[in-house]
C-alpha positions as CSV (number, residue, x, y, z in Angstrom):
1,M,118.3,7.3,169.0
2,S,120.6,10.3,168.8
3,A,122.9,10.1,165.7
4,A,126.5,9.1,165.6
5,I,127.5,10.5,162.7
6,E,125.7,13.0,160.3
7,T,127.0,14.7,156.8
8,R,125.2,17.6,155.5
9,E,125.4,18.8,152.1
10,L,129.3,17.0,152.4
11,N,131.5,17.8,149.4
12,V,134.8,16.7,148.7
13,W,137.1,17.5,145.3
14,F,140.6,16.9,144.2
15,G,142.2,19.2,141.9
16,K,141.7,22.6,140.7
17,G,140.0,24.4,137.5
18,R,139.9,22.3,134.9
19,D,141.4,19.5,136.8
20,R,138.9,19.5,139.5
21,V,137.1,16.1,140.1
22,D,134.2,16.0,142.3
23,A,134.1,12.7,144.6
24,V,131.6,13.2,146.8
25,R,128.8,15.9,146.0
26,D,126.0,16.8,148.7
27,A,126.3,13.6,150.3
28,N,123.5,14.1,153.5
29,L,124.1,10.7,155.9
30,I,122.6,9.7,159.4
31,V,123.7,6.8,161.0
32,P,122.2,6.7,164.5
33,Q,124.4,5.0,167.8
34,G,124.6,1.7,167.6
35,T,123.6,0.9,164.1
36,S,125.4,-0.4,161.3
37,H,124.9,1.5,158.0
38,G,126.7,0.3,154.6
39,I,127.7,2.5,151.7
40,V,127.5,0.4,148.2
41,G,128.5,1.7,145.0
42,E,130.9,0.6,142.1
43,S,134.5,1.6,142.2
44,G,135.0,5.3,142.0
45,S,131.4,6.2,143.3
46,G,133.0,8.4,146.0
47,K,132.2,5.6,148.8
48,S,135.6,5.3,150.5
49,T,136.3,9.1,150.0
50,I,133.3,10.0,152.4
51,L,135.4,7.2,154.7
52,R,138.4,9.4,154.4
53,A,136.6,13.0,154.6
54,L,135.4,12.0,158.0
55,V,138.6,11.0,159.7
56,G,140.5,13.6,157.8
57,L,142.6,11.9,155.3
58,V,141.5,14.6,152.3
59,P,142.3,18.1,152.3
60,T,139.1,19.6,150.1
61,V,136.0,19.4,152.0
62,S,132.8,21.5,152.3
63,G,129.8,20.9,154.5
64,E,129.7,19.7,157.8
65,M,130.4,16.7,159.3
66,I,129.0,15.9,163.0
67,I,130.2,12.9,165.3
68,E,128.1,12.5,168.3
69,G,126.4,15.8,168.2
70,T,129.7,17.9,168.1
71,S,131.0,19.4,164.4
72,V,134.4,18.0,163.3
73,T,137.1,20.3,163.0
74,T,140.5,20.2,161.2
75,P,142.8,19.1,162.3
76,R,141.3,16.3,163.9
77,N,142.1,16.5,167.8
78,G,143.1,13.0,170.1
79,A,139.6,13.3,171.4
80,F,138.1,12.8,168.0
81,Y,140.2,9.4,167.3
82,K,139.4,8.3,170.9
83,T,135.7,8.2,169.3
84,V,136.6,7.4,165.6
85,Q,138.7,4.8,164.5
86,M,138.9,3.5,160.6
87,V,140.1,0.1,159.7
88,F,141.4,0.1,156.1
89,Q,141.2,-2.6,152.8
90,D,144.6,-3.8,152.7
91,P,145.9,-4.8,156.3
92,Y,149.4,-5.5,154.8
93,A,149.8,-2.2,153.9
94,S,148.0,-0.6,156.8
95,L,150.6,-2.1,159.4
96,H,154.2,-1.3,159.8
97,P,156.2,-4.3,158.4
98,R,159.1,-3.6,161.0
99,H,156.8,-3.7,163.9
100,S,155.9,-6.6,165.7
101,V,152.0,-7.2,166.8
102,D,153.2,-6.0,170.5
103,Q,155.0,-2.8,168.9
104,V,151.5,-2.2,166.7
105,L,149.4,-2.0,169.7
106,N,151.5,-1.1,172.5
107,E,152.1,2.1,170.4
108,T,148.3,2.8,169.9
109,L,147.5,2.5,173.6
110,K,150.6,4.7,174.5
111,L,149.4,7.2,172.1
112,H,145.9,7.2,174.1
113,G,147.2,7.7,177.1
114,F,146.6,4.0,178.5
115,G,148.5,2.4,181.4
116,D,148.4,-1.2,181.9
117,R,149.5,-2.0,178.2
118,E,150.7,-5.6,178.8
119,D,147.4,-6.5,179.9
120,R,145.5,-4.5,177.4
121,V,147.5,-6.2,174.5
122,L,146.8,-9.5,175.2
123,Q,143.2,-8.8,175.9
124,L,143.0,-7.2,172.8
125,L,144.0,-10.2,171.2
126,K,142.0,-12.2,172.9
127,D,139.2,-10.0,171.9
128,V,139.9,-10.8,168.4
129,G,140.5,-14.2,168.2
130,L,144.1,-13.9,168.3
131,G,146.3,-16.1,171.1
132,E,149.0,-14.5,173.2
133,A,151.3,-16.6,170.7
134,F,150.9,-13.9,168.0
135,R,152.4,-11.0,170.1
136,F,155.8,-10.8,168.8
137,R,155.2,-11.8,165.3
138,F,155.5,-9.4,162.5
139,P,153.1,-8.7,159.7
140,H,154.9,-10.8,157.1
141,Q,154.1,-14.1,159.6
142,L,150.8,-13.6,159.8
143,S,148.3,-14.7,157.2
144,G,145.8,-11.9,155.5
145,G,143.0,-12.9,158.1
146,Q,145.8,-12.8,160.9
147,R,146.6,-9.3,160.2
148,Q,143.1,-7.8,159.7
149,R,142.3,-9.1,162.9
150,V,145.7,-6.9,164.1
151,A,144.5,-4.2,162.3
152,I,140.7,-4.4,164.0
153,A,142.7,-4.9,167.3
154,R,144.6,-1.6,167.2
155,A,141.3,0.4,166.1
156,L,139.8,-1.3,169.1
157,A,142.6,-0.3,171.3
158,P,141.7,3.4,171.8
159,Q,138.1,2.4,172.8
160,P,136.4,3.9,170.3
161,D,132.7,4.1,170.0
162,I,132.4,4.1,165.9
163,L,134.6,2.2,163.3
164,L,134.7,2.9,160.0
165,L,135.2,-0.3,157.8
166,D,136.5,0.6,154.3
167,E,136.2,-2.7,152.6
168,P,137.6,-4.7,155.4
169,T,137.3,-7.9,153.8
170,S,137.9,-7.3,150.3
171,A,141.6,-8.3,150.3
172,L,141.0,-11.6,152.1
173,D,140.3,-15.2,150.6
174,V,136.2,-16.0,150.4
175,S,136.8,-18.7,153.3
176,V,138.3,-16.2,155.7
177,Q,136.1,-13.3,154.8
178,A,133.1,-14.6,156.7
179,E,135.1,-15.2,159.7
180,I,136.1,-11.4,159.7
181,L,132.6,-10.5,159.1
182,N,131.3,-12.7,162.1
183,L,133.9,-11.1,164.3
184,L,132.8,-7.7,163.6
185,V,129.1,-8.7,164.5
186,D,130.2,-9.9,167.6
187,L,132.4,-7.1,168.5
188,R,129.4,-4.7,167.4
189,A,127.4,-6.4,169.6
190,E,129.7,-6.8,172.6
191,R,131.1,-3.1,172.7
192,S,127.8,-1.4,171.2
193,L,129.9,0.1,168.6
194,T,128.7,1.9,165.6
195,Y,129.9,1.1,162.0
196,V,130.1,2.3,158.7
197,M,131.2,0.0,156.3
198,V,132.2,0.5,152.6
199,S,131.9,-2.3,150.6
200,H,131.3,-2.9,146.7
201,D,130.1,-6.7,147.6
202,L,125.9,-6.2,148.6
203,A,126.0,-9.8,150.2
204,V,128.8,-8.4,152.5
205,V,126.6,-5.4,153.4
206,A,123.6,-7.5,154.1
207,H,125.5,-9.3,156.5
208,L,126.7,-6.4,158.8
209,C,124.3,-3.9,158.1
210,G,120.9,-2.6,158.7
211,E,120.5,0.0,156.6
212,V,122.7,0.7,152.9
213,S,123.2,3.8,151.1
214,V,123.5,3.5,147.5
215,M,126.6,6.1,145.5
216,Q,126.9,6.7,142.1
217,N,129.3,9.4,140.6
218,G,129.9,10.8,143.8
219,V,126.0,11.0,144.7
220,I,124.0,9.3,147.3
221,V,121.0,8.1,145.1
222,E,119.1,6.0,147.6
223,T,119.3,5.1,151.2
224,L,117.2,1.6,152.7
225,P,116.7,-0.8,155.0
226,V,118.9,-4.1,154.1
227,E,115.7,-6.0,154.3
228,K,114.6,-4.3,151.1
229,L,118.1,-4.8,149.6
230,R,117.6,-8.6,150.2
231,R,113.9,-8.6,149.2
232,L,115.3,-6.8,145.6
233,E,113.2,-4.2,146.3
234,A,114.5,-0.6,145.1
235,D,113.0,2.6,144.0
236,H,116.1,3.8,142.3
237,D,117.1,2.3,138.6
238,Y,120.9,2.4,139.8
239,T,120.5,0.7,142.9
240,K,118.1,-2.1,141.0
241,H,121.0,-2.1,138.6
242,L,123.4,-3.6,141.2
243,L,121.1,-5.8,142.9
244,K,120.7,-7.4,139.3
245,A,124.4,-7.1,138.5
246,S,124.9,-9.2,142.1
247,A,122.5,-11.7,141.8
248,D,123.8,-12.0,138.2
249,T,127.4,-12.9,139.6
250,G,125.9,-15.1,142.7
251,H,126.7,-12.2,145.5
252,A,123.1,-11.5,146.5
């Protein structure tokens, strides 16, 4: 199975000299096509920074990032964003408050050169479990779960192969989290998508992902199949600490 995403000795840092902070250090990651890969770790471990580096949202990067066999260039080109899309943690912040759902989806489709946009907008809404009634609503007229469905629809609009998911359920009520996770599971199966999902919640990752990388202080300390995670089997002490903390809070 060929790799959808590969990083080789990826480093990301912020600031210079004494103020320099190394957010990601020598990260090597291989995500086969059609799989779902989780990245977990405590806040500040660098997991979201890897996603932001992949889509070009951080300026200071070294190492190599390879998408479907092609090294990523800076700035990213249109072909890249047809292949890779990202869903952010806070759907309210990621949607323009004065743009209706129709505008959000139409603009994305137009940007990527699609015709028959009206049909595509309606299909996208259907794909994420929203009906035509939501088409001309604004973000403030939607619940958190509905806003995240719109954000997912926008990410799906260019028909990407890869979705990067940055804590896509953490800003939502627990009752809604499961709905969004199940939607993501269904979409991956229907569209043969590749996911990389960042989360601090091991239960969320275990639900969606087949393999998990664990990060501590900018370093990937361990990568293991989700079955081992479920059985609380880990080699690295930090992973064991995360599993114990998760079990103690009832999230495992």
